ZAMAR-835498 format. One record per residue (C-alpha): residue in one letter; x, y, z. Coordinates in steps of 0.02 Angstrom, whole numbers, plus 50000, padded with zeros to 5 digits. Layout:
<atoms>
+---+-------+-------+-------+
! r !    xx !    yy !    zz !
+---+-------+-------+-------+
! a !     X !     Y !     Z !
...
+---+-------+-------+-------+
</atoms>
This chain:
<atoms>
+---+-------+-------+-------+
! r !    xx !    yy !    zz !
+---+-------+-------+-------+
! x ! 49726 ! 50549 ! 49789 !
! x ! 49661 ! 50391 ! 49709 !
! x ! 49746 ! 50268 ! 49592 !
! x ! 49753 ! 50321 ! 49410 !
! x ! 49662 ! 50221 ! 49276 !
! x ! 49823 ! 50125 ! 49239 !
! x ! 49848 ! 50088 ! 49424 !
! x ! 49667 ! 50038 ! 49442 !
! x ! 49691 ! 49897 ! 49316 !
! x ! 49834 ! 49825 ! 49417 !
! x ! 49739 ! 49855 ! 49578 !
! x ! 49591 ! 49762 ! 49505 !
! x ! 49704 ! 49613 ! 49466 !
! x ! 49771 ! 49612 ! 49645 !
! x ! 49593 ! 49614 ! 49713 !
! x ! 49531 ! 49474 ! 49600 !
! x ! 49458 ! 49330 ! 49697 !
! x ! 49410 ! 49434 ! 49849 !
! x ! 49231 ! 49443 ! 49906 !
! x ! 49142 ! 49606 ! 49874 !
! x ! 49150 ! 49647 ! 50059 !
! x ! 49338 ! 49617 ! 50065 !
! x ! 49366 ! 49719 ! 49908 !
! x ! 49268 ! 49866 ! 49979 !
! x ! 49361 ! 49848 ! 50143 !
! x ! 49531 ! 49858 ! 50057 !
! x ! 49482 ! 50006 ! 49949 !
! x ! 49390 ! 50098 ! 50088 !
! x ! 49554 ! 50159 ! 50160 !
! x ! 49640 ! 50298 ! 50064 !
! x ! 49807 ! 50241 ! 50136 !
! x ! 49781 ! 50066 ! 50064 !
! x ! 49732 ! 50140 ! 49895 !
! x ! 49890 ! 50246 ! 49898 !
! x ! 49993 ! 50094 ! 49946 !
! x ! 49923 ! 49996 ! 49799 !
! x ! 49962 ! 50142 ! 49682 !
! x ! 50139 ! 50160 ! 49750 !
! x ! 50172 ! 49974 ! 49739 !
! x ! 50107 ! 49972 ! 49561 !
! x ! 50241 ! 50098 ! 49511 !
! x ! 50386 ! 50000 ! 49586 !
! x ! 50452 ! 49824 ! 49575 !
! x ! 50448 ! 49719 ! 49734 !
! x ! 50531 ! 49687 ! 49848 !
! x ! 50502 ! 49858 ! 49924 !
! x ! 50560 ! 49916 ! 50094 !
! x ! 50424 ! 49975 ! 50213 !
! x ! 50514 ! 50140 ! 50240 !
! x ! 50518 ! 50178 ! 50054 !
! x ! 50333 ! 50139 ! 50033 !
! x ! 50292 ! 50244 ! 50186 !
! x ! 50391 ! 50392 ! 50119 !
! x ! 50302 ! 50379 ! 49951 !
! x ! 50131 ! 50373 ! 50034 !
! x ! 50170 ! 50513 ! 50157 !
! x ! 50224 ! 50622 ! 50011 !
! x ! 50064 ! 50584 ! 49916 !
! x ! 49957 ! 50622 ! 50069 !
! x ! 50029 ! 50797 ! 50089 !
! x ! 50068 ! 50822 ! 49904 !
! x ! 50256 ! 50844 ! 49920 !
! x ! 50411 ! 50753 ! 49863 !
! x ! 50493 ! 50778 ! 50033 !
! x ! 50376 ! 50733 ! 50177 !
! x ! 50441 ! 50763 ! 50353 !
! x ! 50507 ! 50616 ! 50453 !
! x ! 50366 ! 50624 ! 50580 !
! x ! 50235 ! 50596 ! 50444 !
! x ! 50338 ! 50457 ! 50366 !
! x ! 50356 ! 50371 ! 50535 !
! x ! 50169 ! 50384 ! 50568 !
! x ! 50130 ! 50308 ! 50397 !
! x ! 50261 ! 50172 ! 50422 !
! x ! 50185 ! 50120 ! 50589 !
! x ! 50008 ! 50112 ! 50518 !
! x ! 50065 ! 50011 ! 50367 !
! x ! 50165 ! 49888 ! 50473 !
! x ! 50035 ! 49859 ! 50608 !
! x ! 49872 ! 49881 ! 50513 !
! x ! 49865 ! 49898 ! 50325 !
! x ! 49997 ! 49777 ! 50261 !
! x ! 49948 ! 49634 ! 50378 !
! x ! 49766 ! 49654 ! 50325 !
! x ! 49812 ! 49658 ! 50140 !
! x ! 49931 ! 49510 ! 50164 !
! x ! 49794 ! 49409 ! 50250 !
! x ! 49677 ! 49442 ! 50104 !
! x ! 49811 ! 49396 ! 49976 !
! x ! 49822 ! 49569 ! 49898 !
! x ! 50009 ! 49575 ! 49932 !
! x ! 50141 ! 49476 ! 50024 !
! x ! 50219 ! 49567 ! 50171 !
! x ! 50365 ! 49500 ! 50273 !
! x ! 50347 ! 49577 ! 50447 !
! x ! 50523 ! 49524 ! 50500 !
! x ! 50615 ! 49605 ! 50354 !
! x ! 50482 ! 49741 ! 50336 !
! x ! 50472 ! 49715 ! 50150 !
! x ! 50331 ! 49695 ! 50027 !
! x ! 50387 ! 49538 ! 49936 !
! x ! 50251 ! 49533 ! 49806 !
! x ! 50105 ! 49642 ! 49754 !
! x ! 49959 ! 49593 ! 49648 !
+---+-------+-------+-------+
</atoms>
């Protein structure tokens, strides 16, 4: 699944100012694209667990993903994807509270 046209506009705003290489790096990962789409549909702050459940559901095309998948997504977001996106300024992620404070 990729962001819709509406989501792509918001995603484009959140990627503004990045180098081409950084932009491609962020969008290369389907999980990061799904995170941007999920965050676009909600108002921050968002709890890591809620974002992970949304993404896990999108990855397997269900409204009720199993806990194992959600946990796997949550771990990858917390340790890999959100820190990378935070470092690039695409979003603001608070590792201690495990919340996305701001997106875009």
